[in-house]
Structures are given as C-alpha cells and as structure tokens.
N, CA, C and O atoms as CSV, one atom per row, in Angstrom:
chain,resi,resn,atom,element,x,y,z
A,1,UNK,N,N,0.845,-1.178,0.000
A,1,UNK,CA,C,0.000,0.000,0.000
A,1,UNK,C,C,0.888,1.238,0.000
A,1,UNK,O,O,1.848,1.321,0.766
A,2,UNK,N,N,0.573,2.173,-0.839
A,2,UNK,CA,C,1.393,3.361,-0.992
A,2,UNK,C,C,1.173,4.302,0.194
A,2,UNK,O,O,0.045,4.509,0.642
A,3,UNK,N,N,2.262,4.856,0.683
A,3,UNK,CA,C,2.175,5.774,1.811
A,3,UNK,C,C,1.716,7.140,1.306
A,3,UNK,O,O,2.422,7.789,0.534
A,4,UNK,N,N,0.558,7.566,1.733
A,4,UNK,CA,C,-0.004,8.821,1.236
A,4,UNK,C,C,0.713,10.034,1.809
A,4,UNK,O,O,0.663,11.113,1.218
A,5,UNK,N,N,1.382,9.877,2.956
A,5,UNK,CA,C,2.110,11.008,3.525
A,5,UNK,C,C,3.250,11.419,2.605
A,5,UNK,O,O,3.485,12.610,2.401
A,6,UNK,N,N,3.954,10.448,2.051
A,6,UNK,CA,C,5.041,10.773,1.137
A,6,UNK,C,C,4.503,11.307,-0.184
A,6,UNK,O,O,5.136,12.155,-0.813
A,7,UNK,N,N,3.358,10.827,-0.602
A,7,UNK,CA,C,2.759,11.320,-1.843
A,7,UNK,C,C,2.319,12.771,-1.687
A,7,UNK,O,O,2.456,13.565,-2.618
A,8,UNK,N,N,1.794,13.119,-0.522
A,8,UNK,CA,C,1.350,14.490,-0.285
A,8,UNK,C,C,2.519,15.420,0.006
A,8,UNK,O,O,2.404,16.629,-0.193
A,9,UNK,N,N,3.641,14.883,0.473
A,9,UNK,CA,C,4.787,15.714,0.835
A,9,UNK,C,C,5.429,16.378,-0.372
A,9,UNK,O,O,6.130,17.377,-0.211
A,10,UNK,N,N,5.218,15.869,-1.553
A,10,UNK,CA,C,5.828,16.493,-2.724
A,10,UNK,C,C,5.193,17.840,-3.048
A,10,UNK,O,O,5.778,18.642,-3.777
A,11,UNK,N,N,4.008,18.093,-2.516
A,11,UNK,CA,C,3.351,19.376,-2.730
A,11,UNK,C,C,3.721,20.405,-1.661
A,11,UNK,O,O,3.393,21.582,-1.807
A,12,UNK,N,N,4.387,19.990,-0.606
A,12,UNK,CA,C,4.694,20.876,0.511
A,12,UNK,C,C,5.571,22.061,0.119
A,12,UNK,O,O,5.259,23.177,0.536
A,13,UNK,N,N,6.646,21.900,-0.655
A,13,UNK,CA,C,7.441,23.083,-1.024
A,13,UNK,C,C,6.646,24.114,-1.826
A,13,UNK,O,O,6.804,25.318,-1.618
A,14,UNK,N,N,5.804,23.652,-2.730
A,14,UNK,CA,C,5.007,24.596,-3.518
A,14,UNK,C,C,4.003,25.331,-2.638
A,14,UNK,O,O,3.812,26.538,-2.791
A,15,UNK,N,N,3.363,24.619,-1.722
A,15,UNK,CA,C,2.409,25.267,-0.828
A,15,UNK,C,C,3.102,26.262,0.091
A,15,UNK,O,O,2.564,27.334,0.367
A,16,UNK,N,N,4.289,25.915,0.565
A,16,UNK,CA,C,5.047,26.825,1.418
A,16,UNK,C,C,5.432,28.081,0.651
A,16,UNK,O,O,5.307,29.192,1.166
A,17,UNK,N,N,5.897,27.907,-0.572
A,17,UNK,CA,C,6.282,29.066,-1.383
A,17,UNK,C,C,5.082,29.960,-1.662
A,17,UNK,O,O,5.194,31.184,-1.586
A,18,UNK,N,N,3.940,29.370,-1.982
A,18,UNK,CA,C,2.751,30.183,-2.252
A,18,UNK,C,C,2.306,30.939,-1.005
A,18,UNK,O,O,1.853,32.080,-1.091
A,19,UNK,N,N,2.436,30.303,0.142
A,19,UNK,CA,C,2.020,30.950,1.379
A,19,UNK,C,C,2.938,32.108,1.734
A,19,UNK,O,O,2.469,33.193,2.079
A,20,UNK,N,N,4.241,31.884,1.651
A,20,UNK,CA,C,5.191,32.914,2.057
A,20,UNK,C,C,5.312,34.040,1.038
A,20,UNK,O,O,5.320,35.213,1.413
A,21,UNK,N,N,5.406,33.704,-0.234
A,21,UNK,CA,C,5.660,34.717,-1.245
A,21,UNK,C,C,4.387,35.394,-1.726
A,21,UNK,O,O,4.450,36.469,-2.322
A,22,UNK,N,N,3.251,34.796,-1.482
A,22,UNK,CA,C,1.999,35.429,-1.887
A,22,UNK,C,C,1.757,36.726,-1.138
A,22,UNK,O,O,1.262,37.692,-1.718
A,23,UNK,N,N,2.098,36.761,0.143
A,23,UNK,CA,C,1.907,37.980,0.913
A,23,UNK,C,C,2.971,39.019,0.593
A,23,UNK,O,O,2.738,40.210,0.802
A,24,UNK,N,N,4.125,38.609,0.094
A,24,UNK,CA,C,5.181,39.561,-0.241
A,24,UNK,C,C,4.785,40.426,-1.429
A,24,UNK,O,O,5.177,41.591,-1.493
A,25,UNK,N,N,4.025,39.890,-2.363
A,25,UNK,CA,C,3.635,40.634,-3.548
A,25,UNK,C,C,2.247,41.263,-3.428
A,25,UNK,O,O,1.752,41.856,-4.387
A,26,UNK,N,N,1.629,41.141,-2.282
A,26,UNK,CA,C,0.298,41.715,-2.094
A,26,UNK,C,C,0.399,43.226,-1.968
A,26,UNK,O,O,1.366,43.751,-1.415
A,27,UNK,N,N,-0.596,43.911,-2.479
A,27,UNK,CA,C,-0.611,45.362,-2.378
A,27,UNK,C,C,-1.264,45.768,-1.073
A,27,UNK,O,O,-2.128,45.072,-0.542
A,28,UNK,N,N,-0.833,46.901,-0.576
A,28,UNK,CA,C,-1.409,47.406,0.660
A,28,UNK,C,C,-2.797,47.969,0.367
A,28,UNK,O,O,-3.005,48.655,-0.633
A,29,UNK,N,N,-3.734,47.669,1.249
A,29,UNK,CA,C,-5.101,48.138,1.056
A,29,UNK,C,C,-5.185,49.633,1.334
A,29,UNK,O,O,-4.371,50.185,2.074
A,30,UNK,N,N,-6.166,50.272,0.739
A,30,UNK,CA,C,-6.387,51.692,0.988
A,30,UNK,C,C,-6.819,51.889,2.429
A,30,UNK,O,O,-7.264,50.944,3.080
A,31,UNK,N,N,-6.695,53.093,2.926
A,31,UNK,CA,C,-6.970,53.379,4.327
A,31,UNK,C,C,-8.387,53.064,4.761
A,31,UNK,O,O,-8.590,52.694,5.918
A,32,UNK,N,N,-9.369,53.192,3.895
A,32,UNK,CA,C,-10.754,52.964,4.273
A,32,UNK,C,C,-11.186,51.511,4.233
A,32,UNK,O,O,-12.319,51.208,4.605
A,33,UNK,N,N,-10.337,50.613,3.801
A,33,UNK,CA,C,-10.714,49.210,3.648
A,33,UNK,C,C,-10.351,48.341,4.845
A,33,UNK,O,O,-10.492,47.119,4.783
A,34,UNK,N,N,-9.888,48.946,5.928
A,34,UNK,CA,C,-9.445,48.149,7.073
A,34,UNK,C,C,-10.606,47.363,7.686
A,34,UNK,O,O,-10.429,46.213,8.087
A,35,UNK,N,N,-11.778,47.968,7.761
A,35,UNK,CA,C,-12.932,47.268,8.327
A,35,UNK,C,C,-13.393,46.122,7.454
A,35,UNK,O,O,-13.783,45.067,7.955
A,36,UNK,N,N,-13.349,46.329,6.143
A,36,UNK,CA,C,-13.752,45.268,5.220
A,36,UNK,C,C,-12.760,44.113,5.259
A,36,UNK,O,O,-13.150,42.949,5.169
A,37,UNK,N,N,-11.480,44.437,5.393
A,37,UNK,CA,C,-10.464,43.388,5.475
A,37,UNK,C,C,-10.641,42.573,6.748
A,37,UNK,O,O,-10.545,41.346,6.718
A,38,UNK,N,N,-10.898,43.243,7.859
A,38,UNK,CA,C,-11.090,42.532,9.123
A,38,UNK,C,C,-12.323,41.628,9.058
A,38,UNK,O,O,-12.296,40.500,9.551
A,39,UNK,N,N,-13.389,42.121,8.457
A,39,UNK,CA,C,-14.602,41.304,8.336
A,39,UNK,C,C,-14.357,40.110,7.425
A,39,UNK,O,O,-14.854,39.015,7.690
A,40,UNK,N,N,-13.600,40.311,6.361
A,40,UNK,CA,C,-13.286,39.206,5.463
A,40,UNK,C,C,-12.426,38.150,6.133
A,40,UNK,O,O,-12.641,36.953,5.946
A,41,UNK,N,N,-11.451,38.598,6.917
A,41,UNK,CA,C,-10.596,37.638,7.624
A,41,UNK,C,C,-11.375,36.877,8.697
A,41,UNK,O,O,-11.119,35.697,8.935
A,42,UNK,N,N,-12.326,37.555,9.343
A,42,UNK,CA,C,-13.171,36.852,10.311
A,42,UNK,C,C,-14.010,35.784,9.626
A,42,UNK,O,O,-14.189,34.690,10.161
A,43,UNK,N,N,-14.523,36.102,8.447
A,43,UNK,CA,C,-15.330,35.124,7.709
A,43,UNK,C,C,-14.482,33.936,7.270
A,43,UNK,O,O,-14.937,32.794,7.335
A,44,UNK,N,N,-13.262,34.192,6.828
A,44,UNK,CA,C,-12.367,33.097,6.441
A,44,UNK,C,C,-12.032,32.235,7.652
A,44,UNK,O,O,-12.028,31.008,7.561
A,45,UNK,N,N,-11.753,32.872,8.781
A,45,UNK,CA,C,-11.450,32.118,9.995
A,45,UNK,C,C,-12.624,31.272,10.456
A,45,UNK,O,O,-12.443,30.135,10.891
A,46,UNK,N,N,-13.829,31.824,10.361
A,46,UNK,CA,C,-15.015,31.064,10.752
A,46,UNK,C,C,-15.218,29.868,9.831
A,46,UNK,O,O,-15.544,28.772,10.287
A,47,UNK,N,N,-15.025,30.082,8.546
A,47,UNK,CA,C,-15.163,28.974,7.596
A,47,UNK,C,C,-14.122,27.898,7.817
A,47,UNK,O,O,-14.427,26.709,7.736
A,48,UNK,N,N,-12.887,28.309,8.096
A,48,UNK,CA,C,-11.834,27.325,8.366
A,48,UNK,C,C,-12.108,26.551,9.650
A,48,UNK,O,O,-11.872,25.344,9.711
A,49,UNK,N,N,-12.607,27.241,10.677
A,49,UNK,CA,C,-12.897,26.552,11.935
A,49,UNK,C,C,-13.930,25.453,11.734
A,49,UNK,O,O,-13.767,24.340,12.234
A,50,UNK,N,N,-14.976,25.763,11.012
A,50,UNK,CA,C,-16.025,24.771,10.785
A,50,UNK,C,C,-15.582,23.712,9.779
A,50,UNK,O,O,-15.811,22.522,9.995
A,51,UNK,N,N,-14.958,24.126,8.699
A,51,UNK,CA,C,-14.565,23.183,7.649
A,51,UNK,C,C,-13.493,22.209,8.090
A,51,UNK,O,O,-13.600,21.010,7.831
A,52,UNK,N,N,-12.457,22.708,8.755
A,52,UNK,CA,C,-11.383,21.811,9.189
A,52,UNK,C,C,-11.844,20.897,10.322
A,52,UNK,O,O,-11.382,19.761,10.434
A,53,UNK,N,N,-12.755,21.393,11.161
A,53,UNK,CA,C,-13.323,20.512,12.185
A,53,UNK,C,C,-14.103,19.364,11.569
A,53,UNK,O,O,-14.036,18.231,12.046
A,54,UNK,N,N,-14.841,19.660,10.510
A,54,UNK,CA,C,-15.607,18.612,9.828
A,54,UNK,C,C,-14.690,17.629,9.108
A,54,UNK,O,O,-14.951,16.426,9.110
A,55,UNK,N,N,-13.623,18.125,8.497
A,55,UNK,CA,C,-12.677,17.231,7.822
A,55,UNK,C,C,-11.990,16.321,8.836
A,55,UNK,O,O,-11.831,15.124,8.595
A,56,UNK,N,N,-11.582,16.890,9.969
A,56,UNK,CA,C,-10.950,16.078,11.009
A,56,UNK,C,C,-11.877,15.007,11.548
A,56,UNK,O,O,-11.453,13.883,11.813
A,57,UNK,N,N,-13.139,15.356,11.708
A,57,UNK,CA,C,-14.113,14.371,12.162
A,57,UNK,C,C,-14.285,13.255,11.150
A,57,UNK,O,O,-14.338,12.082,11.517
A,58,UNK,N,N,-14.370,13.611,9.893
A,58,UNK,CA,C,-14.524,12.593,8.850
A,58,UNK,C,C,-13.339,11.656,8.782
A,58,UNK,O,O,-13.503,10.447,8.623
A,59,UNK,N,N,-12.138,12.215,8.902
A,59,UNK,CA,C,-10.938,11.375,8.869
A,59,UNK,C,C,-10.858,10.452,10.084
A,59,UNK,O,O,-10.366,9.329,9.983
A,60,UNK,N,N,-11.336,10.923,11.217
A,60,UNK,CA,C,-11.267,10.100,12.427
A,60,UNK,C,C,-12.358,9.039,12.461
A,60,UNK,O,O,-12.114,7.910,12.888
A,61,UNK,N,N,-13.561,9.396,12.013
A,61,UNK,CA,C,-14.672,8.466,12.146
A,61,UNK,C,C,-14.637,7.323,11.146
A,61,UNK,O,O,-15.267,6.292,11.379
A,62,UNK,N,N,-13.933,7.472,10.061
A,62,UNK,CA,C,-13.866,6.388,9.081
A,62,UNK,C,C,-13.292,5.105,9.660
A,62,UNK,O,O,-13.979,4.084,9.677
A,63,UNK,N,N,-12.046,5.128,10.139
A,63,UNK,CA,C,-11.474,3.902,10.714
A,63,UNK,C,C,-12.170,3.457,12.003
A,63,UNK,O,O,-12.306,2.263,12.266
A,64,UNK,N,N,-12.610,4.436,12.802
A,64,UNK,CA,C,-13.287,4.073,14.048
A,64,UNK,C,C,-14.599,3.360,13.745
A,64,UNK,O,O,-14.928,2.367,14.395
A,65,UNK,N,N,-15.345,3.853,12.772
A,65,UNK,CA,C,-16.618,3.226,12.411
A,65,UNK,C,C,-16.438,1.826,11.869
A,65,UNK,O,O,-17.229,0.932,12.170
A,66,UNK,N,N,-15.395,1.628,11.066
A,66,UNK,CA,C,-15.139,0.294,10.525
A,66,UNK,C,C,-14.783,-0.685,11.640
A,66,UNK,O,O,-15.263,-1.818,11.663
A,67,UNK,N,N,-13.941,-0.236,12.559
A,67,UNK,CA,C,-13.559,-1.108,13.668
A,67,UNK,C,C,-14.749,-1.376,14.590
A,67,UNK,O,O,-14.930,-2.497,15.065
A,68,UNK,N,N,-15.554,-0.349,14.840
A,68,UNK,CA,C,-16.718,-0.524,15.710
A,68,UNK,C,C,-17.728,-1.477,15.094
A,68,UNK,O,O,-18.332,-2.280,15.805
A,69,UNK,N,N,-17.921,-1.403,13.790
A,69,UNK,CA,C,-18.850,-2.323,13.130
A,69,UNK,C,C,-18.372,-3.761,13.266
A,69,UNK,O,O,-19.179,-4.671,13.455
A,70,UNK,N,N,-17.067,-3.969,13.169
A,70,UNK,CA,C,-16.524,-5.315,13.337
A,70,UNK,C,C,-16.704,-5.841,14.745
A,70,UNK,O,O,-17.041,-7.008,14.942
A,71,UNK,N,N,-16.477,-4.974,15.732
A,71,UNK,CA,C,-16.632,-5.403,17.128
A,71,UNK,C,C,-18.090,-5.728,17.426
A,71,UNK,O,O,-18.381,-6.748,18.050
A,72,UNK,N,N,-19.009,-4.871,16.987
A,72,UNK,CA,C,-20.433,-5.091,17.270
A,72,UNK,C,C,-20.948,-6.326,16.537
A,72,UNK,O,O,-21.845,-7.007,17.035
A,73,UNK,N,N,-20.397,-6.623,15.369
A,73,UNK,CA,C,-20.820,-7.826,14.647
A,73,UNK,C,C,-20.442,-9.085,15.413
A,73,UNK,O,O,-21.179,-10.071,15.399
A,74,UNK,N,N,-19.294,-9.053,16.082
A,74,UNK,CA,C,-18.855,-10.227,16.835
A,74,UNK,C,C,-19.413,-10.259,18.251
A,74,UNK,O,O,-19.717,-11.328,18.781
A,75,UNK,N,N,-19.546,-9.074,18.867
A,75,UNK,CA,C,-20.021,-9.003,20.255
A,75,UNK,C,C,-21.052,-7.882,20.373
A,75,UNK,O,O,-20.688,-6.745,20.673
A,76,UNK,N,N,-22.328,-8.181,20.144
A,76,UNK,CA,C,-23.368,-7.138,20.156
A,76,UNK,C,C,-23.499,-6.403,21.489
A,76,UNK,O,O,-23.996,-5.277,21.518
A,77,UNK,N,N,-23.070,-7.004,22.574
A,77,UNK,CA,C,-23.188,-6.344,23.877
A,77,UNK,C,C,-22.238,-5.147,24.007
A,77,UNK,O,O,-22.377,-4.357,24.941
A,78,UNK,N,N,-21.293,-5.004,23.104
A,78,UNK,CA,C,-20.340,-3.892,23.129
A,78,UNK,C,C,-20.839,-2.671,22.344
A,78,UNK,O,O,-20.076,-1.733,22.116
A,79,UNK,N,N,-22.111,-2.676,21.931
A,79,UNK,CA,C,-22.625,-1.588,21.100
A,79,UNK,C,C,-22.503,-0.232,21.790
A,79,UNK,O,O,-22.075,0.738,21.165
A,80,UNK,N,N,-22.870,-0.151,23.059
A,80,UNK,CA,C,-22.816,1.126,23.782
A,80,UNK,C,C,-21.407,1.681,23.871
A,80,UNK,O,O,-21.184,2.874,23.666
A,81,UNK,N,N,-20.461,0.808,24.177
A,81,UNK,CA,C,-19.073,1.239,24.280
A,81,UNK,C,C,-18.539,1.695,22.916
A,81,UNK,O,O,-17.822,2.692,22.830
A,82,UNK,N,N,-18.882,0.981,21.879
A,82,UNK,CA,C,-18.418,1.360,20.542
A,82,UNK,C,C,-19.092,2.648,20.064
A,82,UNK,O,O,-18.483,3.433,19.338
A,83,UNK,N,N,-20.347,2.867,20.469
A,83,UNK,CA,C,-21.030,4.108,20.097
A,83,UNK,C,C,-20.336,5.308,20.728
A,83,UNK,O,O,-20.207,6.356,20.095
A,84,UNK,N,N,-19.888,5.161,21.975
A,84,UNK,CA,C,-19.159,6.251,22.632
A,84,UNK,C,C,-17.881,6.566,21.867
A,84,UNK,O,O,-17.580,7.732,21.613
A,85,UNK,N,N,-17.128,5.531,21.497
A,85,UNK,CA,C,-15.890,5.753,20.741
A,85,UNK,C,C,-16.183,6.369,19.371
A,85,UNK,O,O,-15.382,7.146,18.851
A,86,UNK,N,N,-17.321,6.021,18.798
A,86,UNK,CA,C,-17.673,6.567,17.493
A,86,UNK,C,C,-18.061,8.040,17.585
A,86,UNK,O,O,-17.791,8.808,16.662
A,87,UNK,N,N,-18.689,8.440,18.683
A,87,UNK,CA,C,-19.166,9.815,18.810
A,87,UNK,C,C,-18.124,10.775,19.361
A,87,UNK,O,O,-18.327,11.986,19.282
A,88,UNK,N,N,-17.029,10.295,19.909
A,88,UNK,CA,C,-16.000,11.186,20.455
A,88,UNK,C,C,-15.450,12.147,19.397
A,88,UNK,O,O,-15.284,13.325,19.713
A,89,UNK,N,N,-15.159,11.724,18.168
A,89,UNK,CA,C,-14.655,12.695,17.183
A,89,UNK,C,C,-15.654,13.793,16.815
A,89,UNK,O,O,-15.257,14.813,16.251
A,90,UNK,N,N,-16.922,13.609,17.116
A,90,UNK,CA,C,-17.909,14.652,16.829
A,90,UNK,C,C,-17.629,15.922,17.614
A,90,UNK,O,O,-18.114,16.993,17.250
A,91,UNK,N,N,-16.847,15.819,18.694
A,91,UNK,CA,C,-16.513,17.026,19.448
A,91,UNK,C,C,-15.718,18.001,18.590
A,91,UNK,O,O,-15.762,19.207,18.834
A,92,UNK,N,N,-14.991,17.505,17.589
A,92,UNK,CA,C,-14.267,18.414,16.696
A,92,UNK,C,C,-15.229,19.322,15.936
A,92,UNK,O,O,-14.959,20.511,15.766
A,93,UNK,N,N,-16.333,18.774,15.487
A,93,UNK,CA,C,-17.316,19.598,14.776
A,93,UNK,C,C,-18.001,20.550,15.744
A,93,UNK,O,O,-18.293,21.692,15.388
A,94,UNK,N,N,-18.258,20.096,16.956
A,94,UNK,CA,C,-18.878,20.976,17.950
A,94,UNK,C,C,-17.959,22.153,18.250
A,94,UNK,O,O,-18.418,23.293,18.326
A,95,UNK,N,N,-16.658,21.886,18.423
A,95,UNK,CA,C,-15.713,22.979,18.641
A,95,UNK,C,C,-15.640,23.886,17.417
A,95,UNK,O,O,-15.484,25.099,17.552
A,96,UNK,N,N,-15.751,23.309,16.231
A,96,UNK,CA,C,-15.780,24.117,15.013
A,96,UNK,C,C,-16.992,25.027,14.969
A,96,UNK,O,O,-16.885,26.190,14.579
A,97,UNK,N,N,-18.155,24.503,15.370
A,97,UNK,CA,C,-19.361,25.336,15.431
A,97,UNK,C,C,-19.199,26.455,16.452
A,97,UNK,O,O,-19.606,27.589,16.198
A,98,UNK,N,N,-18.610,26.147,17.600
A,98,UNK,CA,C,-18.403,27.179,18.620
A,98,UNK,C,C,-17.498,28.278,18.073
A,98,UNK,O,O,-17.797,29.464,18.214
A,99,UNK,N,N,-16.393,27.880,17.448
A,99,UNK,CA,C,-15.505,28.873,16.849
A,99,UNK,C,C,-16.188,29.664,15.749
A,99,UNK,O,O,-15.981,30.871,15.624
A,100,UNK,N,N,-17.000,28.987,14.955
A,100,UNK,CA,C,-17.739,29.651,13.877
A,100,UNK,C,C,-18.651,30.731,14.434
A,100,UNK,O,O,-18.655,31.862,13.946
A,101,UNK,N,N,-19.423,30.384,15.453
A,101,UNK,CA,C,-20.370,31.354,15.988
A,101,UNK,C,C,-19.681,32.449,16.793
A,101,UNK,O,O,-20.181,33.573,16.848
A,102,UNK,N,N,-18.543,32.147,17.418
A,102,UNK,CA,C,-17.808,33.202,18.111
A,102,UNK,C,C,-17.223,34.207,17.118
A,102,UNK,O,O,-17.227,35.411,17.374
A,103,UNK,N,N,-16.729,33.720,16.005
A,103,UNK,CA,C,-16.150,34.627,15.018
A,103,UNK,C,C,-17.212,35.376,14.222
A,103,UNK,O,O,-16.999,36.522,13.828
A,104,UNK,N,N,-18.342,34.744,13.986
A,104,UNK,CA,C,-19.402,35.395,13.216
A,104,UNK,C,C,-20.261,36.316,14.080
A,104,UNK,O,O,-20.906,37.228,13.563
A,105,UNK,N,N,-20.273,36.081,15.398
A,105,UNK,CA,C,-21.151,36.817,16.298
A,105,UNK,C,C,-20.750,38.230,16.461
A,105,UNK,O,O,-21.401,38.975,17.194
C-alpha cells in the first residue's frame, strides 16, 4: 500500500512558497478598507474553523466506524461502548461550530 504522507509531501514546497511569497507581492489596502479586510478575515477564519473541524471528524470516524462495526458484529453487547468511541470525534465539529459562531457573532 502506498504511503499517502510521502505522496502528499511532494506538494509541501510549492504550498510553502505560495504561502510565504503570496503575501510579499500583495498590495497594501487603501486606508478605508481596514474594516472590510477585518470582516473578510473573520469570515475566512469562521469557515476554516467549521470546515477543518468537519474534515478532522470525517478522517477520524472512518477507521473508528469500521472497527466498531466489526466489534459489534462479533459481540453485540459492546454496542454502547463502541457508540461512545464513534461519537468522540464529533466534538471536533462541535468545537468548530463554537468557533464559527464566536467569530461570526
């Protein structure tokens, strides 16, 4: 099985360069746009908080759900315990919602 970490690592230098050098060539905003820039950055932060929380939950629940289904198939009495383990990653989305509403509020 191919290691996806090494496959994704080949994009890291390009992403780093775009992140660092993109701000170097950015133009300074006019004096009256400071409020609009702050509101835009708050919206981006709120979207990232919710979106990355959801992505993290999805990545965590995939393997946990597969393992929990296997355990419950063999030992049905473990359903409650496996449900708890399955729902723990949902806290990432809850924290994302909290961050979203704090930034949007």
